[in-house]
MARTORBA-96553 format. One record per residue (C-alpha): residue number from 1; residue in three letters; x, z, y. Coordinates in steps of 0.2 Angstrom, whole numbers, plus 2048, in hexadecimal, padded with zeros to 3 digits. Layout:
BEGIN
+-----+-----+-----+-----+-----+
!   i !  aa !  c1 !  c3 !  c2 !
+-----+-----+-----+-----+-----+
! NUM ! ALA !   X !   Z !   Y !
...
+-----+-----+-----+-----+-----+
//
This chain:
BEGIN
+-----+-----+-----+-----+-----+
!   i !  aa !  c1 !  c3 !  c2 !
+-----+-----+-----+-----+-----+
!   1 ! MET ! 755 ! 757 ! 876 !
!   2 ! ASP ! 75A ! 767 ! 880 !
!   3 ! GLU ! 758 ! 770 ! 86E !
!   4 ! ARG ! 763 ! 764 ! 868 !
!   5 ! LEU ! 76F ! 763 ! 875 !
!   6 ! ASP ! 770 ! 777 ! 875 !
!   7 ! LYS ! 773 ! 776 ! 863 !
!   8 ! ILE ! 781 ! 76C ! 865 !
!   9 ! ASP ! 788 ! 775 ! 874 !
!  10 ! LYS ! 788 ! 783 ! 867 !
!  11 ! LEU ! 791 ! 77C ! 85A !
!  12 ! ASP ! 79F ! 775 ! 868 !
!  13 ! TYR ! 79F ! 786 ! 86E !
!  14 ! GLU ! 7A3 ! 790 ! 85C !
!  15 ! HIS ! 7B1 ! 781 ! 858 !
!  16 ! ILE ! 7BA ! 784 ! 86B !
!  17 ! LEU ! 7B7 ! 798 ! 864 !
!  18 ! MET ! 7C1 ! 793 ! 853 !
!  19 ! VAL ! 7CE ! 789 ! 85A !
!  20 ! LYS ! 7D1 ! 797 ! 866 !
!  21 ! ALA ! 7D1 ! 7A4 ! 85A !
!  22 ! VAL ! 7DE ! 799 ! 84E !
!  23 ! TRP ! 7E9 ! 796 ! 85B !
!  24 ! TYR ! 7EA ! 7A7 ! 862 !
!  25 ! TYR ! 7ED ! 7AD ! 850 !
!  26 ! TYR ! 7F8 ! 7A2 ! 849 !
!  27 ! ILE ! 804 ! 79C ! 859 !
!  28 ! GLU ! 801 ! 7AC ! 865 !
!  29 ! SER ! 801 ! 7B8 ! 857 !
!  30 ! TYR ! 7F5 ! 7C2 ! 85E !
!  31 ! THR ! 7EB ! 7CF ! 853 !
!  32 ! GLN ! 7D9 ! 7CC ! 84D !
!  33 ! GLN ! 7D5 ! 7DB ! 859 !
!  34 ! ASN ! 7DC ! 7D3 ! 868 !
!  35 ! ILE ! 7D5 ! 7C3 ! 863 !
!  36 ! SER ! 7C3 ! 7CB ! 864 !
!  37 ! LYS ! 7C6 ! 7D1 ! 875 !
!  38 ! LEU ! 7CE ! 7C4 ! 87A !
!  39 ! LEU ! 7BE ! 7B8 ! 876 !
!  40 ! GLY ! 7AF ! 7C5 ! 878 !
!  41 ! VAL ! 7AB ! 7C5 ! 864 !
!  42 ! SER ! 7AB ! 7D1 ! 857 !
!  43 ! ARG ! 7BB ! 7D5 ! 84B !
!  44 ! SER ! 7B2 ! 7CE ! 83E !
!  45 ! LYS ! 7AC ! 7BD ! 846 !
!  46 ! VAL ! 7BF ! 7BA ! 849 !
!  47 ! ILE ! 7C1 ! 7BA ! 836 !
!  48 ! SER ! 7B3 ! 7AF ! 834 !
!  49 ! LEU ! 7B9 ! 7A4 ! 841 !
!  50 ! LEU ! 7CA ! 7A4 ! 839 !
!  51 ! GLU ! 7C5 ! 7A3 ! 828 !
!  52 ! ARG ! 7B9 ! 794 ! 82C !
!  53 ! ALA ! 7C8 ! 78A ! 834 !
!  54 ! ARG ! 7D0 ! 78C ! 823 !
!  55 ! GLN ! 7C2 ! 786 ! 819 !
!  56 ! THR ! 7BE ! 776 ! 825 !
!  57 ! GLY ! 7D1 ! 771 ! 828 !
!  58 ! VAL ! 7D3 ! 778 ! 83A !
!  59 ! ILE ! 7E2 ! 781 ! 835 !
!  60 ! GLN ! 7EC ! 779 ! 827 !
!  61 ! PHE ! 7FC ! 782 ! 820 !
!  62 ! ASN ! 80B ! 77A ! 818 !
!  63 ! VAL ! 814 ! 785 ! 80B !
!  64 ! ARG ! 826 ! 784 ! 80A !
!  65 ! GLN ! 82D ! 782 ! 7F8 !
!  66 ! GLU ! 834 ! 793 ! 7F7 !
!  67 ! SER ! 826 ! 799 ! 7FE !
!  68 ! SER ! 819 ! 791 ! 7F3 !
!  69 ! ARG ! 824 ! 799 ! 7E5 !
!  70 ! ARG ! 823 ! 7AB ! 7E9 !
!  71 ! MET ! 812 ! 7A7 ! 7EA !
!  72 ! GLN ! 813 ! 7A1 ! 7D9 !
!  73 ! VAL ! 81B ! 7B1 ! 7D3 !
!  74 ! GLU ! 80C ! 7BB ! 7DD !
!  75 ! GLN ! 7FF ! 7B3 ! 7D3 !
!  76 ! ASP ! 809 ! 7B3 ! 7C2 !
!  77 ! MET ! 80B ! 7C6 ! 7C6 !
!  78 ! ILE ! 7F7 ! 7C8 ! 7CA !
!  79 ! ALA ! 7F4 ! 7BF ! 7B8 !
!  80 ! ARG ! 800 ! 7C8 ! 7AE !
!  81 ! PHE ! 7FC ! 7D8 ! 7B3 !
!  82 ! GLY ! 7E9 ! 7D9 ! 7B8 !
!  83 ! LEU ! 7ED ! 7DD ! 7CB !
!  84 ! SER ! 7E0 ! 7D8 ! 7DB !
!  85 ! ASP ! 7ED ! 7D3 ! 7E3 !
!  86 ! ALA ! 800 ! 7D1 ! 7E8 !
!  87 ! PHE ! 80D ! 7CE ! 7F5 !
!  88 ! ILE ! 81F ! 7CA ! 7F1 !
!  89 ! VAL ! 82C ! 7CD ! 7FE !
!  90 ! PRO ! 839 ! 7BF ! 7FF !
!  91 ! GLY ! 84C ! 7C5 ! 7FA !
!  92 ! ALA ! 84A ! 7D8 ! 7FF !
!  93 ! SER ! 854 ! 7DD ! 7EF !
!  94 ! THR ! 863 ! 7D6 ! 7F4 !
!  95 ! LEU ! 864 ! 7E4 ! 803 !
!  96 ! THR ! 86A ! 7F3 ! 7FF !
!  97 ! SER ! 85A ! 7FB ! 800 !
!  98 ! PRO ! 84C ! 7EF ! 7FE !
!  99 ! ASN ! 840 ! 7FF ! 806 !
! 100 ! GLU ! 83D ! 7FB ! 81A !
! 101 ! SER ! 83A ! 7E8 ! 815 !
! 102 ! ILE ! 82C ! 7ED ! 807 !
! 103 ! ALA ! 827 ! 7F8 ! 815 !
! 104 ! GLN ! 824 ! 7EC ! 822 !
! 105 ! ALA ! 81C ! 7E0 ! 817 !
! 106 ! ALA ! 811 ! 7EE ! 80F !
! 107 ! ALA ! 80C ! 7F4 ! 822 !
! 108 ! MET ! 808 ! 7E1 ! 828 !
! 109 ! TYR ! 7FD ! 7DF ! 816 !
! 110 ! ILE ! 7F3 ! 7F0 ! 81A !
! 111 ! LEU ! 7EE ! 7EE ! 82C !
! 112 ! ARG ! 7E9 ! 7DB ! 827 !
! 113 ! ARG ! 7DE ! 7E3 ! 81B !
! 114 ! ALA ! 7D8 ! 7F5 ! 823 !
! 115 ! GLU ! 7C8 ! 7F4 ! 82D !
! 116 ! ASP ! 7C7 ! 7FE ! 83C !
! 117 ! ASN ! 7C7 ! 810 ! 83A !
! 118 ! ALA ! 7CC ! 80D ! 828 !
! 119 ! PHE ! 7D1 ! 81D ! 81E !
! 120 ! ILE ! 7E0 ! 819 ! 814 !
! 121 ! ASN ! 7E8 ! 825 ! 806 !
! 122 ! MET ! 7F9 ! 827 ! 805 !
! 123 ! GLY ! 807 ! 82D ! 7F8 !
! 124 ! TYR ! 816 ! 834 ! 7FE !
! 125 ! GLY ! 829 ! 82D ! 7FD !
! 126 ! ASP ! 836 ! 823 ! 804 !
! 127 ! THR ! 82D ! 813 ! 805 !
! 128 ! THR ! 81C ! 819 ! 809 !
! 129 ! SER ! 823 ! 824 ! 819 !
! 130 ! ARG ! 829 ! 814 ! 820 !
! 131 ! ILE ! 81A ! 809 ! 81D !
! 132 ! LEU ! 810 ! 819 ! 825 !
! 133 ! ASN ! 81A ! 819 ! 835 !
! 134 ! HIS ! 81A ! 807 ! 837 !
! 135 ! LEU ! 807 ! 807 ! 835 !
! 136 ! ALA ! 805 ! 815 ! 842 !
! 137 ! THR ! 810 ! 80C ! 84D !
! 138 ! ALA ! 807 ! 7FA ! 84A !
! 139 ! ALA ! 7F5 ! 801 ! 84B !
! 140 ! GLU ! 7EB ! 7FD ! 85C !
! 141 ! SER ! 7DF ! 809 ! 857 !
! 142 ! PRO ! 7E2 ! 81A ! 84C !
! 143 ! LEU ! 7E2 ! 819 ! 83A !
! 144 ! ASN ! 7DC ! 828 ! 830 !
! 145 ! VAL ! 7E8 ! 82B ! 823 !
! 146 ! VAL ! 7E7 ! 839 ! 815 !
! 147 ! SER ! 7F4 ! 83F ! 80B !
! 148 ! LEU ! 7F1 ! 83C ! 7F6 !
! 149 ! THR ! 7FE ! 84D ! 7F5 !
! 150 ! GLY ! 805 ! 85C ! 7FB !
! 151 ! GLY ! 813 ! 85D ! 806 !
! 152 ! VAL ! 80F ! 85D ! 819 !
! 153 ! ASN ! 820 ! 857 ! 81E !
! 154 ! TYR ! 820 ! 849 ! 814 !
! 155 ! TYR ! 813 ! 840 ! 820 !
! 156 ! LEU ! 819 ! 846 ! 830 !
! 157 ! PRO ! 81E ! 838 ! 83B !
! 158 ! ASN ! 831 ! 835 ! 83C !
! 159 ! THR ! 83B ! 837 ! 84C !
! 160 ! ARG ! 83B ! 827 ! 851 !
! 161 ! SER ! 82A ! 823 ! 853 !
! 162 ! ASN ! 826 ! 821 ! 866 !
! 163 ! VAL ! 815 ! 81E ! 861 !
! 164 ! PHE ! 80A ! 828 ! 851 !
! 165 ! ASN ! 7FB ! 81F ! 852 !
! 166 ! ALA ! 7F2 ! 827 ! 842 !
! 167 ! ARG ! 7E8 ! 837 ! 83D !
! 168 ! LEU ! 7EE ! 83F ! 82F !
! 169 ! TYR ! 7E4 ! 848 ! 824 !
! 170 ! LEU ! 7F1 ! 852 ! 81A !
! 171 ! ILE ! 7EE ! 85D ! 80B !
! 172 ! PRO ! 7F5 ! 86E ! 812 !
! 173 ! SER ! 7FF ! 873 ! 803 !
! 174 ! PRO ! 810 ! 870 ! 7FC !
! 175 ! LEU ! 812 ! 863 ! 7F0 !
! 176 ! LEU ! 819 ! 86F ! 7E3 !
! 177 ! LEU ! 813 ! 880 ! 7E1 !
! 178 ! SER ! 81E ! 88E ! 7D8 !
! 179 ! GLY ! 80F ! 892 ! 7CB !
! 180 ! GLY ! 7FF ! 889 ! 7C3 !
! 181 ! GLU ! 7F5 ! 898 ! 7CA !
! 182 ! LEU ! 7FA ! 897 ! 7DB !
! 183 ! ARG ! 7F7 ! 885 ! 7DA !
! 184 ! GLN ! 7E6 ! 885 ! 7D2 !
! 185 ! SER ! 7E0 ! 894 ! 7E0 !
! 186 ! LEU ! 7E7 ! 887 ! 7EF !
! 187 ! ARG ! 7DE ! 878 ! 7E6 !
! 188 ! GLN ! 7CD ! 883 ! 7E9 !
! 189 ! GLU ! 7D0 ! 886 ! 7FD !
! 190 ! PRO ! 7C4 ! 87D ! 807 !
! 191 ! ASP ! 7D1 ! 874 ! 813 !
! 192 ! VAL ! 7DA ! 86D ! 804 !
! 193 ! GLU ! 7C9 ! 86A ! 7F9 !
! 194 ! GLU ! 7C3 ! 860 ! 808 !
! 195 ! ILE ! 7D3 ! 854 ! 808 !
! 196 ! PHE ! 7D0 ! 852 ! 7F7 !
! 197 ! ARG ! 7BD ! 84C ! 7FA !
! 198 ! MET ! 7C3 ! 840 ! 806 !
! 199 ! ILE ! 7CF ! 837 ! 7F9 !
! 200 ! PRO ! 7C2 ! 82C ! 7EF !
! 201 ! LEU ! 7B9 ! 826 ! 800 !
! 202 ! SER ! 7C9 ! 81F ! 807 !
! 203 ! SER ! 7C8 ! 80B ! 807 !
! 204 ! MET ! 7DB ! 809 ! 7FE !
! 205 ! SER ! 7EA ! 813 ! 7F8 !
! 206 ! VAL ! 7FB ! 812 ! 7FC !
! 207 ! VAL ! 808 ! 819 ! 7EE !
! 208 ! GLY ! 81A ! 817 ! 7EA !
! 209 ! ILE ! 823 ! 816 ! 7DA !
! 210 ! GLY ! 832 ! 821 ! 7D6 !
! 211 ! SER ! 83D ! 81C ! 7C9 !
! 212 ! MET ! 849 ! 827 ! 7BD !
! 213 ! ASN ! 859 ! 827 ! 7C8 !
! 214 ! ASP ! 864 ! 833 ! 7D4 !
! 215 ! GLN ! 85C ! 82B ! 7E3 !
! 216 ! ALA ! 84A ! 830 ! 7DE !
! 217 ! THR ! 841 ! 836 ! 7EC !
! 218 ! ILE ! 83B ! 844 ! 7E3 !
! 219 ! MET ! 84F ! 849 ! 7DF !
! 220 ! LYS ! 854 ! 847 ! 7F2 !
! 221 ! ASN ! 846 ! 853 ! 7F8 !
! 222 ! GLY ! 84C ! 861 ! 7EB !
! 223 ! ILE ! 83B ! 861 ! 7E3 !
! 224 ! LEU ! 843 ! 85F ! 7D3 !
! 225 ! ASN ! 854 ! 865 ! 7CE !
! 226 ! GLN ! 85F ! 858 ! 7C2 !
! 227 ! ASN ! 85B ! 863 ! 7B2 !
! 228 ! ASP ! 846 ! 860 ! 7B6 !
! 229 ! PHE ! 84C ! 84E ! 7B7 !
! 230 ! THR ! 856 ! 84D ! 7A7 !
! 231 ! PHE ! 848 ! 856 ! 79F !
! 232 ! LEU ! 83B ! 848 ! 7A4 !
! 233 ! LYS ! 849 ! 83B ! 79E !
! 234 ! MET ! 849 ! 843 ! 78C !
! 235 ! GLN ! 834 ! 842 ! 78D !
! 236 ! GLY ! 836 ! 830 ! 78F !
! 237 ! ALA ! 833 ! 82F ! 7A2 !
! 238 ! VAL ! 836 ! 81F ! 7AB !
! 239 ! GLY ! 82E ! 822 ! 7BC !
! 240 ! ASP ! 821 ! 82A ! 7C6 !
! 241 ! VAL ! 813 ! 829 ! 7D2 !
! 242 ! LEU ! 80C ! 837 ! 7DE !
! 243 ! SER ! 81A ! 843 ! 7D3 !
! 244 ! HIS ! 811 ! 83E ! 7C3 !
! 245 ! PHE ! 81E ! 838 ! 7B6 !
! 246 ! PHE ! 81A ! 82A ! 7A8 !
! 247 ! ASP ! 821 ! 821 ! 79A !
! 248 ! LYS ! 825 ! 80F ! 79A !
! 249 ! ASN ! 815 ! 80C ! 793 !
! 250 ! GLY ! 80D ! 814 ! 7A2 !
! 251 ! ASP ! 806 ! 822 ! 799 !
! 252 ! PRO ! 806 ! 833 ! 7A2 !
! 253 ! ILE ! 815 ! 83F ! 79C !
! 254 ! SER ! 80F ! 852 ! 79A !
! 255 ! ILE ! 819 ! 860 ! 7A0 !
! 256 ! SER ! 816 ! 870 ! 7A8 !
! 257 ! LEU ! 81C ! 869 ! 7BA !
! 258 ! GLU ! 80A ! 862 ! 7BB !
! 259 ! ASP ! 801 ! 873 ! 7BB !
! 260 ! ARG ! 80C ! 878 ! 7CB !
! 261 ! LEU ! 809 ! 864 ! 7D3 !
! 262 ! MET ! 7FF ! 863 ! 7E3 !
! 263 ! SER ! 7FA ! 850 ! 7E1 !
! 264 ! THR ! 7EE ! 844 ! 7DC !
! 265 ! PRO ! 7EB ! 841 ! 7C9 !
! 266 ! LEU ! 7F3 ! 830 ! 7C1 !
! 267 ! GLU ! 7DE ! 82F ! 7BA !
! 268 ! GLU ! 7D9 ! 832 ! 7CB !
! 269 ! LEU ! 7E4 ! 827 ! 7D2 !
! 270 ! ARG ! 7DC ! 818 ! 7C5 !
! 271 ! LYS ! 7CB ! 81C ! 7CC !
! 272 ! LEU ! 7D0 ! 818 ! 7DD !
! 273 ! ASP ! 7CB ! 806 ! 7E5 !
! 274 ! ASN ! 7DA ! 7FA ! 7EC !
! 275 ! VAL ! 7E9 ! 807 ! 7E6 !
! 276 ! ILE ! 7F8 ! 7FE ! 7EF !
! 277 ! GLY ! 808 ! 7FF ! 7E7 !
! 278 ! VAL ! 819 ! 7FD ! 7F0 !
! 279 ! ALA ! 828 ! 7FE ! 7E9 !
! 280 ! GLY ! 837 ! 7F3 ! 7E6 !
! 281 ! GLY ! 84B ! 7F0 ! 7DF !
! 282 ! VAL ! 852 ! 7ED ! 7CF !
! 283 ! ARG ! 854 ! 7FF ! 7CA !
! 284 ! LYS ! 841 ! 801 ! 7CD !
! 285 ! ALA ! 83B ! 7F5 ! 7C4 !
! 286 ! GLU ! 837 ! 7FF ! 7B3 !
! 287 ! ALA ! 82E ! 80B ! 7BB !
! 288 ! ILE ! 825 ! 800 ! 7C3 !
! 289 ! LEU ! 81F ! 7F5 ! 7B4 !
! 290 ! ALA ! 81A ! 806 ! 7AD !
! 291 ! ALA ! 80F ! 80A ! 7BB !
! 292 ! LEU ! 808 ! 7F8 ! 7B9 !
! 293 ! ARG ! 804 ! 7FB ! 7A5 !
! 294 ! GLY ! 7FD ! 80A ! 7A9 !
! 295 ! GLY ! 7EF ! 803 ! 7B5 !
! 296 ! TYR ! 7F4 ! 80E ! 7C6 !
! 297 ! LEU ! 7F4 ! 800 ! 7D0 !
! 298 ! ASP ! 7E8 ! 7F1 ! 7D8 !
! 299 ! VAL ! 7F6 ! 7E9 ! 7E1 !
! 300 ! LEU ! 809 ! 7EA ! 7E1 !
! 301 ! ILE ! 813 ! 7E5 ! 7F1 !
! 302 ! THR ! 825 ! 7E2 ! 7EC !
! 303 ! ASP ! 834 ! 7D7 ! 7EC !
! 304 ! GLU ! 837 ! 7C6 ! 7E5 !
! 305 ! ASP ! 845 ! 7CB ! 7D9 !
! 306 ! THR ! 83C ! 7DB ! 7D3 !
! 307 ! ALA ! 82C ! 7D0 ! 7D0 !
! 308 ! LYS ! 837 ! 7C3 ! 7C5 !
! 309 ! LEU ! 83E ! 7D2 ! 7BB !
! 310 ! LEU ! 82D ! 7D9 ! 7B8 !
! 311 ! LEU ! 825 ! 7CA ! 7B3 !
! 312 ! GLU ! 834 ! 7C5 ! 7A6 !
! 313 ! ALA ! 833 ! 7D9 ! 79F !
! 314 ! ALA ! 820 ! 7D5 ! 79D !
! 315 ! GLU ! 822 ! 7C6 ! 792 !
! 316 ! PRO ! 81A ! 7C7 ! 781 !
+-----+-----+-----+-----+-----+
//
């Protein structure tokens, strides 16, 4: 009898823990780490309690119609482009620049999936820079961020960051070198090689997608001039990832620039697990579509209007 009572007490205690975890997470908006400390259990236990609550009906969701439509777009994106996941931001493309909305969504998406002390690879660009700052100010414990390219200043915090809770592992090199021989020489330096060895070991990678317009980050930063850009367009370039340019089918474009570029190659990016592409806006649709066709992404975070354009463009 005592054993049965102990078992019942244990089941009651587990149920109480589950209800508390649900309340703190969904009503009070506590993080999983905060709930872990509050309840005196591990973070993995909190995740287990929340999942059990969902499976047993302790927590139930009512999805609004517009949210339901957006979720359907996400599922269509996953099926059409062979993605492992997609996250669609509502209405971001109606803004002058959707980058901030997409960056905030991406930071939330990453924080929900990053384990404690996770290592995250990061590309450079306007949106990824915003993501990095959001991550580093919202993370409860320091994140480990590994750069996918040269260009140290692209990864440094902006002046608005009061807290920057991230450990940066940066390739100590410019993004674009003056010559191919210098790039090869620097690539063999131990400090540079150490960072490149870390990249395949990280749990996820976050990359932006550049388009071929005058507002492209690679143009605004002065990495390429107008003549370079015009030549790339003549070669059929529609966009870039990590400053590697590709055509509408996602096939890399071979240019002399590649010899001077300190950046993770596209063929290496394809081999990494959990590559998250973050980009939005109608002007980037063609570049995003090419990146998807090239198979460089496992996850796409974009806005709803851009996602619909991509699905329409990909129709047979």
